[in-house]
C-alpha positions as semicolon CSV with decimal commas, in nm:
position;residue;x (nm);y (nm);z (nm)
1;M;2,119;3,688;-2,162
2;A;2,428;3,460;-2,288
3;A;2,443;3,320;-1,945
4;S;2,014;3,194;-1,952
5;S;2,087;3,057;-2,278
6;F;2,411;2,876;-2,174
7;L;2,183;2,713;-1,895
8;F;1,850;2,680;-2,078
9;T;2,125;2,476;-2,338
10;L;2,244;2,276;-2,026
11;L;1,926;2,157;-1,921
12;L;1,803;2,049;-2,235
13;V;2,137;1,836;-2,193
14;L;2,055;1,687;-1,922
15;L;1,684;1,603;-1,958
16;T;1,783;1,428;-2,245
17;F;2,050;1,202;-2,168
18;S;2,011;1,218;-1,730
19;D;1,882;0,856;-1,605
20;S;1,732;1,081;-1,319
21;T;1,472;1,270;-1,493
22;V;1,125;1,230;-1,330
23;K;0,777;1,128;-1,450
24;I;0,524;1,272;-1,196
25;L;0,302;0,978;-1,107
26;G;-0,026;1,090;-1,022
27;L;-0,216;0,800;-1,029
28;G;-0,382;0,816;-0,678
29;V;-0,174;0,512;-0,591
30;G;-0,093;0,439;-0,222
31;I;0,202;0,246;-0,147
32;N;0,327;0,045;0,189
33;Y;0,640;0,166;0,320
34;G;0,781;-0,117;0,477
35;Q;1,119;-0,104;0,727
36;I;1,254;-0,447;0,791
37;A;1,556;-0,397;0,654
38;N;1,907;-0,227;0,765
39;N;2,021;-0,086;0,409
40;L;1,688;0,178;0,324
41;P;1,736;0,544;0,296
42;S;1,640;0,776;0,559
43;P;1,297;0,893;0,583
44;S;1,371;1,235;0,413
45;R;1,543;1,070;0,157
46;V;1,231;0,866;0,116
47;A;0,999;1,191;0,151
48;F;1,185;1,344;-0,166
49;L;1,149;1,047;-0,376
50;L;0,738;1,022;-0,267
51;R;0,712;1,386;-0,335
52;S;0,915;1,332;-0,696
53;L;0,643;1,040;-0,784
54;N;0,353;1,269;-0,672
55;I;0,273;0,934;-0,438
56;S;0,032;1,103;-0,182
57;R;-0,104;0,767;0,033
58;V;0,122;0,625;0,247
59;K;0,068;0,305;0,458
60;L;0,293;0,230;0,766
61;Y;0,322;-0,099;0,966
62;D;0,384;0,131;1,308
63;A;0,388;0,488;1,380
64;D;0,752;0,547;1,341
65;P;0,826;0,894;1,488
66;N;1,153;0,976;1,236
67;V;0,929;0,864;0,944
68;L;0,605;1,074;1,055
69;M;0,818;1,403;1,114
70;A;0,955;1,385;0,770
71;F;0,679;1,411;0,619
72;S;0,555;1,705;0,767
73;N;0,376;1,930;0,584
74;S;0,390;1,730;0,281
75;N;0,024;1,667;0,207
76;V;0,080;1,289;0,223
77;D;-0,201;1,080;0,364
78;F;-0,053;0,864;0,639
79;I;-0,200;0,503;0,754
80;I;-0,031;0,404;1,050
81;G;-0,063;0,040;1,230
82;L;-0,080;-0,078;1,568
83;G;0,117;-0,440;1,568
84;N;-0,050;-0,769;1,688
85;E;0,181;-0,763;1,986
86;Y;-0,008;-0,432;2,087
87;L;-0,401;-0,562;2,093
88;Q;-0,396;-0,672;2,461
89;N;-0,236;-0,329;2,558
90;M;-0,487;-0,129;2,298
91;T;-0,767;-0,323;2,541
92;D;-0,680;-0,095;2,800
93;P;-0,817;0,292;2,725
94;V;-0,554;0,382;2,960
95;K;-0,272;0,276;2,788
96;A;-0,460;0,343;2,455
97;Q;-0,467;0,695;2,536
98;N;-0,094;0,689;2,636
99;W;-0,034;0,582;2,295
100;I;-0,248;0,816;2,095
101;L;-0,109;1,088;2,304
102;Q;0,268;1,003;2,254
103;R;0,267;0,880;1,910
104;V;-0,041;1,025;1,725
105;Q;-0,127;1,327;1,864
106;P;0,229;1,502;1,843
107;H;0,256;1,459;1,457
108;L;-0,129;1,625;1,385
109;P;-0,197;1,856;1,171
110;Q;0,157;1,896;1,046
111;T;0,102;1,489;0,958
112;R;-0,179;1,402;0,825
113;I;-0,277;1,054;0,946
114;T;-0,585;0,949;0,838
115;C;-0,615;0,613;0,990
116;I;-0,446;0,362;1,218
117;V;-0,515;0,012;1,134
118;V;-0,512;-0,221;1,473
119;G;-0,332;-0,559;1,450
120;N;-0,260;-0,683;1,080
121;E;-0,405;-1,035;0,992
122;V;-0,458;-1,137;1,323
123;F;-0,718;-1,448;1,186
124;K;-0,442;-1,575;0,945
125;G;-0,317;-1,750;1,269
126;N;-0,489;-1,968;1,514
127;D;-0,379;-1,734;1,824
128;K;-0,738;-1,681;1,980
129;Q;-0,646;-1,467;2,227
130;L;-0,542;-1,206;1,929
131;W;-0,905;-1,310;1,784
132;N;-1,067;-1,201;2,104
133;N;-0,888;-0,888;2,179
134;L;-0,918;-0,767;1,807
135;L;-1,219;-0,577;1,823
136;P;-1,213;-0,426;2,180
137;A;-0,880;-0,264;2,106
138;M;-1,062;-0,130;1,755
139;Q;-1,317;0,013;1,990
140;T;-1,098;0,096;2,239
141;V;-0,879;0,312;2,015
142;Y;-1,156;0,481;1,844
143;N;-1,307;0,573;2,186
144;T;-1,021;0,747;2,251
145;L;-0,978;0,954;1,935
146;V;-1,364;1,048;1,997
147;N;-1,260;1,124;2,366
148;L;-0,972;1,374;2,186
149;G;-1,162;1,514;1,973
150;L;-0,952;1,334;1,672
151;D;-1,208;1,079;1,515
152;K;-1,309;1,346;1,236
153;Q;-0,961;1,320;1,096
154;V;-0,847;0,983;1,220
155;T;-1,023;0,655;1,144
156;V;-0,985;0,345;1,285
157;T;-0,984;-0,021;1,094
158;T;-0,784;-0,353;1,101
159;A;-0,619;-0,551;0,776
160;H;-0,723;-0,949;0,677
161;S;-0,561;-1,190;0,487
162;L;-0,785;-1,331;0,258
163;D;-0,747;-1,641;0,438
164;I;-1,076;-1,506;0,620
165;L;-1,283;-1,644;0,308
166;G;-1,450;-1,981;0,321
167;V;-1,591;-1,924;-0,027
168;S;-1,405;-1,725;-0,300
169;Y;-1,571;-1,870;-0,643
170;P;-1,751;-1,745;-0,792
171;P;-1,744;-1,407;-0,628
172;S;-2,119;-1,381;-0,586
173;A;-2,062;-1,689;-0,368
174;G;-1,830;-1,511;-0,170
175;A;-1,868;-1,617;0,189
176;F;-1,621;-1,623;0,544
177;R;-1,505;-1,889;0,715
178;Q;-1,750;-2,015;0,979
179;D;-1,529;-2,038;1,269
180;L;-1,456;-1,617;1,199
181;G;-1,844;-1,573;1,179
182;E;-1,919;-1,413;1,510
183;Y;-1,573;-1,198;1,460
184;L;-1,599;-1,075;1,140
185;H;-1,972;-0,999;1,240
186;A;-1,952;-0,802;1,543
187;I;-1,598;-0,588;1,287
188;L;-1,850;-0,501;1,035
189;N;-2,106;-0,388;1,287
190;F;-1,831;-0,173;1,429
191;H;-1,711;-0,101;1,045
192;A;-2,104;0,026;0,999
193;Q;-2,111;0,257;1,272
194;I;-1,806;0,452;1,237
195;K;-1,754;0,440;0,837
196;S;-1,450;0,301;0,824
197;P;-1,338;0,106;0,553
198;F;-1,301;-0,302;0,549
199;L;-0,924;-0,385;0,433
200;I;-0,759;-0,719;0,264
201;N;-0,424;-0,801;0,175
202;A;-0,514;-0,985;-0,169
203;Y;-0,214;-1,166;-0,357
204;P;-0,315;-1,303;-0,671
205;Y;0,058;-1,448;-0,675
206;F;-0,004;-1,678;-0,400
207;A;-0,289;-1,828;-0,611
208;Y;-0,080;-1,879;-0,958
209;K;0,267;-2,003;-0,718
210;D;0,010;-2,283;-0,565
211;N;-0,185;-2,358;-0,890
212;P;0,092;-2,274;-1,163
213;N;-0,096;-2,528;-1,410
214;E;-0,460;-2,427;-1,322
215;V;-0,470;-2,037;-1,271
216;Q;-0,373;-1,876;-1,603
217;I;-0,105;-1,623;-1,600
218;E;-0,281;-1,416;-1,807
219;Y;-0,563;-1,372;-1,563
220;V;-0,353;-1,307;-1,251
221;L;-0,125;-0,999;-1,466
222;F;-0,425;-0,821;-1,593
223;Q;-0,299;-0,968;-1,943
224;P;-0,568;-0,987;-2,202
225;N;-0,759;-1,316;-2,144
226;Q;-1,093;-1,506;-2,179
227;G;-1,191;-1,442;-1,821
228;M;-1,432;-1,584;-1,598
229;V;-1,820;-1,534;-1,613
230;D;-1,984;-1,538;-1,272
231;P;-2,299;-1,779;-1,349
232;V;-2,521;-1,614;-1,123
233;T;-2,484;-1,266;-1,174
234;N;-2,329;-1,324;-1,528
235;L;-2,055;-1,042;-1,461
236;R;-1,730;-1,119;-1,644
237;Y;-1,428;-1,100;-1,447
238;D;-1,080;-1,060;-1,675
239;N;-0,825;-1,076;-1,359
240;M;-0,810;-1,242;-1,021
241;L;-0,767;-0,970;-0,790
242;F;-1,117;-0,780;-0,867
243;A;-1,292;-1,106;-0,853
244;Q;-1,105;-1,122;-0,490
245;V;-1,251;-0,803;-0,394
246;D;-1,633;-0,845;-0,523
247;A;-1,598;-1,248;-0,314
248;V;-1,525;-1,013;-0,060
249;Y;-1,791;-0,773;-0,100
250;S;-2,013;-1,095;-0,137
251;A;-1,926;-1,211;0,204
252;I;-1,974;-0,876;0,355
253;R;-2,326;-0,899;0,195
254;Q;-2,435;-1,225;0,370
255;M;-2,315;-1,078;0,714
256;G;-2,616;-0,828;0,637
257;H;-2,393;-0,531;0,529
258;T;-2,429;-0,311;0,179
259;D;-2,288;0,006;0,321
260;I;-1,893;-0,059;0,416
261;E;-1,630;-0,019;0,133
262;V;-1,390;-0,264;0,033
263;R;-1,010;-0,128;-0,001
264;V;-0,703;-0,328;-0,061
265;S;-0,445;-0,270;0,167
266;E;-0,163;-0,456;-0,009
267;T;-0,102;-0,653;-0,325
268;G;0,183;-0,671;-0,554
269;W;0,427;-0,930;-0,690
270;P;0,779;-1,038;-0,599
271;S;1,033;-0,993;-0,849
272;K;1,262;-1,305;-0,711
273;G;1,176;-1,637;-0,497
274;D;1,299;-1,948;-0,388
275;E;1,331;-2,232;-0,672
276;N;0,986;-2,347;-0,573
277;E;0,828;-2,001;-0,586
278;V;0,649;-2,023;-0,927
279;G;0,635;-1,651;-1,131
280;A;0,840;-1,475;-0,899
281;T;1,002;-1,279;-1,170
282;P;1,100;-0,925;-1,253
283;E;0,903;-0,964;-1,602
284;N;0,578;-1,080;-1,420
285;A;0,646;-0,809;-1,115
286;G;0,651;-0,551;-1,360
287;L;0,360;-0,683;-1,579
288;Y;0,134;-0,741;-1,265
289;N;0,206;-0,367;-1,073
290;G;0,226;-0,187;-1,446
291;N;-0,115;-0,317;-1,561
292;L;-0,247;-0,261;-1,193
293;L;-0,098;0,110;-1,239
294;K;-0,361;0,173;-1,557
295;K;-0,651;-0,017;-1,387
296;I;-0,603;0,238;-1,090
297;E;-0,490;0,544;-1,372
298;Q;-0,821;0,463;-1,528
299;K;-1,017;0,465;-1,168
300;Q;-1,176;0,143;-1,261
301;G;-1,447;-0,046;-1,016
302;T;-1,486;-0,401;-0,996
303;P;-1,749;-0,558;-1,204
304;A;-1,999;-0,587;-0,895
305;K;-1,864;-0,194;-0,797
306;P;-1,806;-0,035;-1,144
307;N;-1,885;0,294;-0,989
308;V;-1,673;0,289;-0,702
309;P;-1,297;0,308;-0,819
310;I;-1,086;0,083;-0,669
311;D;-0,865;0,197;-0,377
312;I;-0,559;0,035;-0,327
313;H;-0,176;0,041;-0,192
314;V;0,069;-0,154;-0,351
315;F;0,339;-0,347;-0,170
316;A;0,585;-0,237;-0,085
317;L;0,826;0,085;-0,152
318;F;1,156;-0,124;-0,082
319;N;1,288;-0,440;-0,097
320;E;1,308;-0,519;0,274
321;N;1,629;-0,758;0,314
322;L;1,551;-0,865;0,720
323;K;1,235;-0,996;0,629
324;P;1,177;-1,381;0,739
325;G;1,061;-1,659;0,508
326;P;1,088;-1,758;0,175
327;A;1,350;-1,520;-0,070
328;S;1,003;-1,361;-0,204
329;E;0,911;-1,178;0,108
330;R;1,247;-1,007;0,044
331;N;1,155;-0,887;-0,305
332;Y;0,832;-0,696;-0,327
333;G;0,964;-0,375;-0,380
334;L;0,917;-0,122;-0,679
335;Y;1,278;-0,026;-0,579
336;Y;1,600;-0,102;-0,431
337;P;1,737;0,094;-0,120
338;D;1,967;0,294;-0,341
339;G;1,674;0,403;-0,479
340;T;1,704;0,223;-0,838
341;P;1,383;0,053;-0,989
342;V;1,370;-0,316;-0,962
343;Y;1,214;-0,308;-1,277
344;N;0,984;-0,107;-1,542
345;I;0,634;-0,043;-1,428
346;G;0,561;0,133;-1,727
347;V;0,596;0,452;-1,642
348;Q;0,816;0,699;-1,843
349;G;1,092;0,852;-1,700
350;Y;1,315;0,745;-1,418
351;L;1,309;0,779;-0,998
352;P;1,538;1,058;-0,916
353;E;1,899;0,975;-0,753
354;L;1,907;0,936;-0,373
355;V;2,244;1,106;-0,250
356;Y;2,365;0,986;0,090
357;S;2,609;1,152;0,318
358;S;2,917;1,011;0,290
359;P;3,257;1,122;0,220
360;S;3,227;1,066;-0,107
361;T;2,935;1,247;-0,166
362;K;2,868;1,486;0,019
363;N;3,014;1,784;-0,176
364;E;2,806;1,634;-0,505
365;F;2,471;1,732;-0,607
366;S;2,233;1,491;-0,816
367;V;2,144;1,549;-1,118
368;F;1,799;1,623;-1,011
369;S;1,928;1,882;-0,779
370;L;2,138;2,025;-1,050
371;L;1,787;2,072;-1,286
372;I;1,652;2,244;-1,010
373;L;1,876;2,506;-0,925
374;V;1,908;2,527;-1,282
375;I;1,550;2,561;-1,297
376;A;1,580;2,824;-1,064
377;Y;1,782;3,044;-1,158
378;L;1,624;3,054;-1,509
379;I;1,297;3,147;-1,332
380;S;1,503;3,397;-1,137
381;A;1,684;3,547;-1,462
C-alpha cells in the first residue's frame, strides 16, 4: 500500500512538472510525413510519436518499406506516393504490377494502405510527356489493383497544385486553365468512375506572400475578419482556404461533375523564410495550423459544401533540412527532428520526448516511458 501511495505521488509530480505530458489530439487531422532530411528520427520513433498524438492518417511521398513496416498493426491509414519519375513506367502493366507486388501488397493488411497518389503536381511544370502519362499511369495502377483484388482496399488518385485554376475568384467562378481542359476532364471522368477523391495542395501562404498589401492577414490565418461575399451565390467566406476549395468544386462542376469530393492533401504555413518571404514566422504558422485544427475539430464544411467536413492533411510533420528552394521549404514542420514543437498550435500538453539510441541515452528512460511503467505498476497492484 505504501509503495502504491509513493508511486501515485510520483505520478502526480511527473504529470505536474514534466514537459513530456501528452495531450491526445484526436482531431481527425492527417499529416504529411516528408523525409527529405538527414536528421529525422527512425520510423519506429515516429510511429510512437503519432500514436501519442492519436493521429491516424499519414501521407507519404513514396512507399518506404521501413515506414510501412514500422506502422504494422498501428491502425494508421496511409496514403502512399508514386513520384513523377515513375509515371512513364507505370503506364506499362507489367511494371505497374511489379511495383505493387513489391511495394504495396507485402504490407497489406498489417499496414492500412488506403490510397496511392500517382504523381504530384504534374501540371505545375511544363513537361508535356508527364501530362500525357499521368492518366494512363493512374488507370494502369488502378487496373492492376483490380486484377490483384486490392481495389476495394486501395484507391488511386493524384495531387494537384492550385496552378490548375485559371480563375479562382469569386469561388463560384472557379475554372480550370484552358490548356488543361482536356487532361482534367478525362481525369475527372476517371475519378467519377472509380469514386476516388480529387486532391489539391492549397497554400493561402503563397497568396499572402505575393501580395501582403492586398491580402488581409486575418483572412488567411482563420482569424476574425469581414471576409468576402460571393456576388453570385451570396455565400460568405471568412478564410481563403475554404474559398480555394470551393473554387475547385466550381471548376469541377463546370466540367459536368457534382459527384467528386475535393480533399486537401497539403496545406500549411512556414515558420521561417528568406528575407523576401513575408509572413513566414512561428507566430503566423502557429495561428494558421492552430486555427485550422479548430476548424477540423468542429467538422466544418466549406460554405458551398457545409455538410461535407473538409478533409485535410497538414504539411508537414517535421522540418526537412535537405529540401531545395527558399528557406521556407525547410521550415513547414510542426516539429523539429528531435521531437520538440516548433511553435504552439493551441493544443494542451506537449509531445512525448523522443529518445535516440546512443551511448549517452541507451540506459535512460524518457519521462513518458516512466509514466507508462508507473501506470502499469499501479494497475497491476
